[in-house]
C-alpha positions in Angstrom: 96.5 109.8 79.9 94.5 112.0 77.6 97.5 114.3 77.4 99.6 111.4 76.2 97.1 110.8 73.3 95.1 107.9 74.6 91.5 107.6 73.7 88.8 106.6 76.3 88.8 103.0 75.3 92.6 102.7 75.7 92.4 104.6 79.0 89.7 102.1 80.3 91.7 99.1 79.3 95.0 100.5 80.8 93.2 101.4 84.1 91.5 97.9 84.3 94.8 96.1 83.7 96.5 98.4 86.2 93.8 97.6 88.8 94.2 93.9 88.2 98.0 94.0 88.7 97.8 96.3 91.8 95.1 94.1 93.5 97.3 91.0 92.9 100.5 92.5 94.3 99.8 95.5 96.6 97.4 96.6 99.3 96.3 100.0 98.1 94.5 102.5 100.3 92.5 105.3 98.8 92.0 108.2 101.2 88.5 109.7 101.2 88.3 113.3 100.0 87.5 115.5 103.0 86.4 119.2 103.4 89.9 119.9 104.8 91.4 118.5 101.5 89.1 120.7 99.5 90.0 123.8 101.4 93.8 123.0 101.2 93.3 122.3 97.4 91.8 125.8 97.0 94.8 127.3 98.9 97.2 125.4 96.6 95.3 126.6 93.5 95.6 130.2 94.7 99.3 130.0 95.9 100.7 127.9 93.0 98.3 128.2 90.1 97.5 124.5 90.1 94.5 123.2 88.1 91.5 121.7 90.0 92.5 118.1 89.8 96.2 118.6 90.3 95.4 120.7 93.4 93.1 118.0 94.9 95.7 115.3 94.3 98.5 117.4 95.9 96.2 118.3 98.9 95.4 114.7 99.6 99.1 113.7 99.3 100.3 116.5 101.5 97.6 115.9 104.2 98.2 112.2 104.3 102.0 112.5 103.9 101.8 110.4 100.8 104.0 110.3 97.8 102.4 111.8 94.7 103.5 109.9 91.6 102.8 111.9 88.5 104.6 112.6 85.4 106.9 115.5 84.2 105.8 118.9 85.3 103.2 117.6 87.8 105.8 115.5 89.7 108.3 118.3 89.8 105.6 120.8 90.9 104.4 118.4 93.7 107.9 117.9 95.0 108.4 121.7 95.2 105.1 122.3 96.9 105.9 119.5 99.5 109.4 121.1 100.2 107.8 124.4 100.8 105.0 123.1 102.9 107.4 121.3 104.9 
C-alpha cells in the first residue's frame, strides 16, 4: 500500500475496513509462520531474488497450497515460482 502512495493513516483505515468486510462475509484462516516456512523463504530469496516479505508470503502460500493474491510484478512472480515448484 505504501508503494501505491498511501500514508499510514490511510493504510490503517483501509485495513480496518477490509477486516470488517472480510469478517462479515468470509471465514479466513491465517496460517502460523513456521521454521519450515522461514527455511523455504530463504531458499526462495536465494533462487529468485525475492525480498524478505515477498519470500515469506510465497513460502507460506506454496507450503499450504494457497493462492497468493498480490498486485502486478509480485503476482506474476508468485505464479512463475509456483509453476516451477510444481
